[in-house]
C-alpha positions as a printed Julia matrix, in Angstrom:
347×3 Matrix{Float64}:
 -34.55   88.76  -49.26
 -33.13   91.21  -46.79
 -29.37   90.59  -46.41
 -27.26   91.28  -43.34
 -23.48   91.47  -43.61
 -21.8    90.11  -40.38
 -18.4    89.31  -41.81
 -16.49   92.5   -41.2
 -13.3    90.65  -40.17
 -13.14   89.2   -43.61
 -13.47   92.57  -45.29
 -15.29   95.73  -44.47
 -17.54   97.19  -47.27
 -16.05  100.16  -49.0
 -16.54  103.38  -47.11
 -18.13  106.31  -49.08
 -15.03  108.47  -48.12
 -12.71  105.83  -49.77
 -14.99  105.59  -52.88
 -15.04  109.36  -53.33
 -11.25  109.62  -52.91
 -10.69  106.82  -55.47
 -12.97  108.37  -58.0
 -11.23  111.68  -57.68
  -7.8   109.99  -57.99
  -8.87  108.41  -61.34
  -8.7   111.83  -62.93
  -5.08  112.33  -61.78
  -3.2   110.8   -64.69
   0.41  111.38  -63.99
   2.99  108.82  -62.77
   4.05  109.65  -59.17
   7.67  109.34  -60.15
   7.49  112.04  -62.88
   8.62  115.51  -62.18
   6.15  117.4   -64.28
   2.91  118.91  -62.85
   0.84  115.84  -63.62
   3.34  113.59  -61.91
   3.58  115.85  -58.89
  -0.17  115.85  -58.58
  -0.16  112.07  -58.41
   2.67  112.06  -55.91
   0.71  114.53  -53.76
  -2.18  112.1   -53.49
   0.21  109.34  -52.41
   1.84  111.49  -49.78
  -1.49  112.78  -48.52
  -2.58  109.17  -48.0
   0.65  108.28  -46.4
   0.16  110.92  -43.8
  -3.45  109.86  -43.29
  -2.52  106.26  -42.75
   0.31  107.27  -40.45
  -1.99  109.34  -38.25
  -4.4   106.43  -37.95
  -1.76  103.99  -36.72
   0.37  106.33  -34.65
   3.36  106.3   -36.96
   5.49  108.7   -38.84
   4.81  109.11  -42.59
   8.3   108.01  -43.42
   7.55  104.7   -41.69
   4.64  103.76  -44.01
   5.66  101.59  -47.13
   2.66  100.85  -49.34
   2.37   97.26  -50.67
  -0.31   95.3   -52.56
  -1.66   93.77  -49.39
  -0.79   92.86  -45.79
   0.13   89.5   -47.2
   2.82   91.08  -49.29
   3.9    93.19  -46.34
   4.28   89.92  -44.25
   6.45   88.36  -46.98
   8.54   91.59  -47.02
   9.04   91.65  -43.22
   9.26   87.87  -42.59
  10.47   85.83  -45.6
  13.67   83.91  -44.85
  14.07   85.33  -41.31
  13.03   82.33  -39.27
  11.15   84.31  -36.67
   9.33   82.46  -33.95
   5.5    82.57  -33.43
   2.37   80.62  -32.57
  -0.19   78.76  -34.54
  -2.87   81.39  -33.95
  -1.24   83.66  -36.42
  -2.9    84.27  -39.86
  -1.66   81.98  -42.6
   0.06   84.84  -44.38
   2.26   85.29  -41.34
   2.47   81.7   -40.04
   3.8    80.4   -43.3
   7.05   82.31  -42.67
   7.45   81.36  -38.97
   9.0    78.7   -36.82
   5.71   77.84  -35.02
   7.03   76.88  -31.63
   5.15   79.12  -29.25
   2.17   77.61  -27.36
  -1.04   79.47  -26.53
  -3.27   79.07  -23.52
  -6.9    78.19  -23.49
  -7.83   81.74  -24.26
  -5.45   81.94  -27.22
  -2.82   84.19  -25.42
   0.64   83.52  -26.81
   3.03   82.09  -24.23
   6.46   83.64  -24.66
   8.98   82.4   -22.18
  12.2    83.31  -23.92
  13.83   86.2   -25.69
  13.68   84.61  -29.22
  13.01   87.15  -32.07
   9.28   86.77  -32.62
   6.17   87.85  -34.65
   2.97   88.25  -32.68
  -0.41   89.33  -33.9
  -2.25   92.26  -32.24
  -5.65   90.59  -32.44
  -6.85   87.24  -33.82
  -9.2    87.35  -36.83
 -11.19   84.3   -35.79
 -11.7    84.86  -31.99
 -10.94   88.51  -31.68
  -8.52   87.79  -28.8
  -6.11   90.68  -28.2
  -2.49   89.94  -27.35
  -0.33   91.67  -24.88
   2.78   92.43  -27.05
   6.17   91.54  -25.61
   9.16   93.91  -25.56
  11.61   93.64  -28.43
   8.98   92.27  -30.86
  10.2    92.03  -34.46
   6.91   92.04  -36.33
   3.27   92.66  -35.33
   0.32   91.73  -37.57
  -1.89   94.71  -36.69
  -4.38   94.03  -39.54
  -7.42   93.13  -37.49
  -6.82   95.73  -34.68
  -6.48   98.89  -36.69
  -9.69  100.83  -36.77
 -11.38   98.76  -34.08
  -9.01   99.46  -31.03
  -6.51  102.21  -30.45
  -3.24  101.4   -32.26
  -0.02  103.42  -31.88
   2.96  101.91  -33.66
   5.28  104.27  -31.9
   4.17  102.79  -28.56
   4.01   99.13  -29.63
   7.69   98.4   -29.2
   8.0    96.49  -32.46
  10.29   96.98  -35.51
   7.54   96.41  -38.09
   3.8    96.02  -38.4
   1.37   94.86  -41.11
  -1.87   96.64  -42.07
  -4.45   96.33  -44.78
  -6.91   98.84  -46.36
  -9.93   96.57  -46.91
 -10.16   95.7   -43.23
 -10.98   99.32  -42.46
 -13.32  100.08  -45.38
 -10.67  100.85  -47.95
 -10.2    99.07  -51.3
  -8.97   95.55  -51.62
  -5.48   95.09  -53.08
  -3.58   97.7   -51.04
  -1.85   97.37  -47.71
   1.25   98.68  -45.99
   4.29   97.64  -44.0
   5.09   99.99  -41.08
   8.86  100.02  -40.74
  10.58  101.73  -37.86
  13.2   104.25  -38.92
  16.7   102.78  -38.9
  15.59   99.13  -39.56
  17.48   97.77  -42.46
  15.21   95.72  -44.68
  16.1    94.65  -48.26
  13.46   95.02  -50.94
  11.89   92.02  -52.46
  10.69   93.87  -55.51
  13.55   95.9   -57.07
  13.46   98.32  -59.96
  12.59  101.98  -59.83
  13.23  102.49  -56.13
   9.63  103.6   -55.29
   8.52  103.58  -51.66
  11.92  104.81  -50.31
  13.55  101.87  -52.13
  11.61   99.3   -50.1
   9.05   98.27  -52.73
   9.57   99.0   -56.38
   6.8    99.38  -58.91
   4.61  102.33  -59.97
   2.27  103.15  -56.98
  -1.36  102.12  -57.08
  -2.4   105.78  -56.71
  -6.09  105.07  -56.76
  -5.9   102.29  -54.14
  -3.59  104.35  -52.01
  -5.95  107.36  -52.09
  -8.81  105.1   -50.96
  -6.65  103.63  -48.25
  -5.78  107.13  -46.89
  -9.41  108.25  -46.82
 -10.56  104.98  -45.16
  -7.77  105.38  -42.52
  -8.85  108.97  -41.72
 -12.52  107.89  -41.42
 -11.69  104.85  -39.35
  -9.71  107.01  -36.88
 -12.64  109.49  -36.53
 -14.96  106.63  -36.01
 -12.77  105.13  -33.33
 -12.54  108.47  -31.48
 -16.27  109.13  -31.59
 -17.09  105.96  -29.69
 -18.71  103.97  -32.64
 -16.96  100.72  -31.6
 -18.27  101.08  -28.06
 -21.83  100.85  -29.58
 -20.62   97.8   -31.63
 -19.3    96.15  -28.44
 -22.6    96.61  -26.73
 -24.42   94.99  -29.7
 -21.9    92.05  -29.61
 -22.11   91.56  -25.84
 -25.96   91.6   -25.98
 -25.9    89.04  -28.76
 -23.63   86.8   -26.83
 -25.73   87.07  -23.72
 -28.74   86.04  -25.81
 -26.83   82.89  -27.04
 -25.63   82.01  -23.58
 -29.13   82.15  -22.14
 -30.77   80.2   -24.94
 -27.95   77.74  -25.65
 -25.71   77.36  -22.58
 -23.75   74.48  -24.09
 -22.4    76.69  -26.93
 -18.86   77.76  -26.36
 -17.57   81.26  -27.06
 -13.93   81.01  -27.91
 -11.68   83.49  -26.08
 -14.55   84.6   -23.88
 -12.25   85.01  -20.84
  -9.75   87.27  -22.67
  -9.72   90.84  -23.89
 -11.24   90.76  -27.37
 -11.97   93.0   -30.32
 -15.32   94.75  -29.74
 -16.93   93.18  -32.81
 -16.05   89.45  -32.83
 -17.84   86.35  -31.63
 -16.53   82.9   -32.36
 -19.33   80.41  -31.45
 -18.71   76.67  -31.17
 -21.69   74.36  -31.4
 -20.28   70.82  -31.36
 -21.69   68.39  -33.82
 -22.88   71.17  -36.23
 -20.24   71.75  -38.92
 -19.15   75.33  -39.28
 -19.39   75.16  -43.17
 -22.99   73.84  -42.83
 -23.9    76.76  -40.5
 -22.4    79.24  -42.9
 -24.44   77.85  -45.83
 -27.65   77.68  -43.84
 -27.27   81.28  -42.46
 -26.47   82.45  -46.05
 -29.75   80.93  -47.26
 -31.47   82.87  -44.38
 -29.88   86.12  -45.54
 -26.82   86.39  -43.23
 -23.21   86.58  -44.32
 -20.92   84.98  -41.64
 -17.83   82.78  -41.82
 -16.33   79.64  -40.44
 -12.94   81.33  -39.74
 -10.42   83.32  -41.81
 -11.6    84.13  -45.29
  -8.14   84.14  -46.82
  -7.95   80.52  -47.96
  -9.45   80.75  -51.55
 -12.96   79.86  -50.35
 -11.75   76.77  -48.5
 -13.53   75.75  -45.27
 -11.42   73.72  -42.96
 -11.01   72.88  -39.31
  -9.61   75.93  -37.44
  -5.88   75.73  -36.75
  -6.44   78.58  -34.28
  -8.94   76.71  -32.17
  -6.92   73.48  -32.27
  -3.9    75.44  -30.88
  -6.15   76.73  -28.06
  -6.89   73.13  -27.05
 -10.22   72.51  -28.68
 -10.82   69.04  -30.14
 -11.3    68.32  -33.89
 -15.11   68.32  -33.57
 -15.19   71.63  -31.75
 -12.7    73.24  -34.15
 -14.8    72.12  -37.07
 -18.06   73.35  -35.55
 -17.19   77.01  -35.15
 -18.47   80.08  -36.84
 -17.27   83.69  -36.71
 -19.78   86.51  -36.42
 -18.08   89.85  -36.96
 -19.98   93.19  -36.59
 -19.29   96.55  -38.0
 -20.15  100.23  -37.62
 -23.32   99.85  -39.69
 -24.63   96.71  -37.91
 -27.98   97.34  -36.15
 -29.68   95.81  -33.05
 -32.39   94.52  -35.38
 -29.85   92.62  -37.51
 -28.37   90.99  -34.44
 -31.76   90.06  -33.1
 -32.87   88.52  -36.39
 -29.51   86.67  -36.72
 -29.78   85.27  -33.09
 -33.35   84.15  -33.77
 -32.49   82.52  -37.05
 -29.33   80.86  -35.85
 -30.98   79.43  -32.72
 -33.94   78.18  -34.71
 -31.64   76.48  -37.13
 -29.65   74.97  -34.32
 -32.79   73.5   -32.79
 -33.69   71.9   -36.21
 -30.17   70.44  -36.39
 -30.34   69.01  -32.89
 -33.75   67.44  -33.54
 -32.51   65.74  -36.75
 -29.39   64.48  -34.85
 -31.41   63.1   -32.0
């Protein structure tokens, strides 16, 4: 069966540039903390990648702290601080927050005070892009990097979270972007790696892949690739609106990532849709993929005011640079046909 991968927000397949950089890094056997030639060679790979990631996110190299994931970066930035936020945040962030900010029907966070806060750049389920407030403590930029222009030095926040596998790098490597002068104690202590922010021998292979992916993602963004993706997504959504006007597209009235569609078809469980589409050869999701395979009612959609049935009847279709018009046509045909079968059985 021909497979079509439409779950880029969960993870982007490994880019060839990242694969090549990782294979080359495997032959560099030194410890980056060692002062001999082999160690210096490994350190050079780490610093090259640091510069590549920094360029891709509009930061200085000294502001990039490599971690095992964006989840670890969130813990480093947020743990025990009691920052304020909204329920549309990713679980990795929301678990550290005082969740007292509301969102409107489009998923835009409503900040009416000067509390120290954490606000995501873009939502993984709906693609809704936030307008970041002044004086922001932490921004989860994980979904935005590589899809929309991101410049940490212009964002006005103290820290930001990013992840390699969301931009076609390897899984298991991320980074905290930390503004110069911000005091942040390390959670992992030991050898003082990563400028004393995160001890432990660096994952040289993963970091090399991250750097190469970041460089490729920046080039892709600059050459208009995501404009083509947006056109595909918009055409797909227009097809769905025309054929099934009762289907709701969450966040449709807000600025969104160019690749994300969250479709709500009440009465048709999201997990059922995911399984049925998988059998038809399409990989999609029913929300965030970071819950150990669990499929549950969307907290994000509930926060936006959708009822339990709607929140439990949503799927996320997320496109990528390699997605084709033929794939979107075939998916729309298959999904609409399956929807009609479901409606006929339910009648």
